[in-house]
N, C-alpha and C positions, 0 to 999 in steps of 0.2 A: 421527602427522602432525602437523611444525612451522607455527608459525606463518606460514612465508612461504611454505610448499607448499599452504597453507590459501590464501593471500589470492590465490594463481595462478591453481589452480584454481579460483576464484570469479571473478576478470577475465578469465580466458580464458572463462568460460561466460554473463557478461556480456552480449555484444553479441545473445542471444537471446531477452533481456527484455524487448526495446524494442515488437520487435511484438507480446509477448502483452500485454503492457501499453497498447498504442495499440486492442488488440481489448478490451480491459476495460473503456475507458475514453472510446472514440470521440475523445479530445480530445489531441493531441499536446505541449501542455504540462505535463497533467494526467499524462499518462503519464512523462516526463523526471522527475516528483515521484515518481512511484509507485516506478521501477528507483531514484531513489536513497537513499528509504525502505527498499527489498528490499535493496539493497548496505548498509547502516546495518546491518540487522536482521541479517545474514547474518554481518556480520564480529561482529558484539553478541551473540550466540551458535552462536559459532564451536564451541562444548565441545558444544552439542546435534547436529553432525553427525557423523554417523558415517561414518568414512573406508572407501572403497569401495563406498559406496550410490553413487545416480544424481544426481549432485551439480544437476546443472539443473531435475530432478525438484523438487530439496530447493527451489531458489532459486522455481521455479515456485509451490509451496506457501505461502512464506512470503510472496510478490506478492499471491495470490491472497486468504490472505487477510486481508491487508493492506487490500485491494479491497473486500471483506467485511463488514470491520468499519467502515471510514470509511462503505460505504453504508450501513450500518446507524445509524451517529449523525446521519449528515446526517439519517436520514427520521426520526429522534428530534425533531433541532433544529427540521424542517420541523412536526412535530404540533406542539409545543411554542409555536413561534413563531405559527400558524393559533390554537391556543385563548388565545394572549396577545394576538391581533388582535380577534380576539371577541369578546374582553371588556373590551377598553378601548372607552371611549365617548367619541367626537371631542367637543370645547368647543364648547356652541353660540354662535355668533359673533352678537355685540350691536350 
């Protein structure tokens, strides 16, 4: 499959990504970012796509994995911030 054929295939199936992104994120702006990142990764890793397989399922899997990784990353950030907040004592006002 040529690069142009792959790009057309991805872009023709991109419309279905936004509703799925909104379902995952519950936020329209975050969903737009998730869609963009999904398309970026799809184009970057086009060599991983096997022609003849379900492109929509492949794109949705990429999106779901990005969402899960971001969710986990944000959870770890929250834990670290909670630990930092609890270990820092405010300066006493004199």
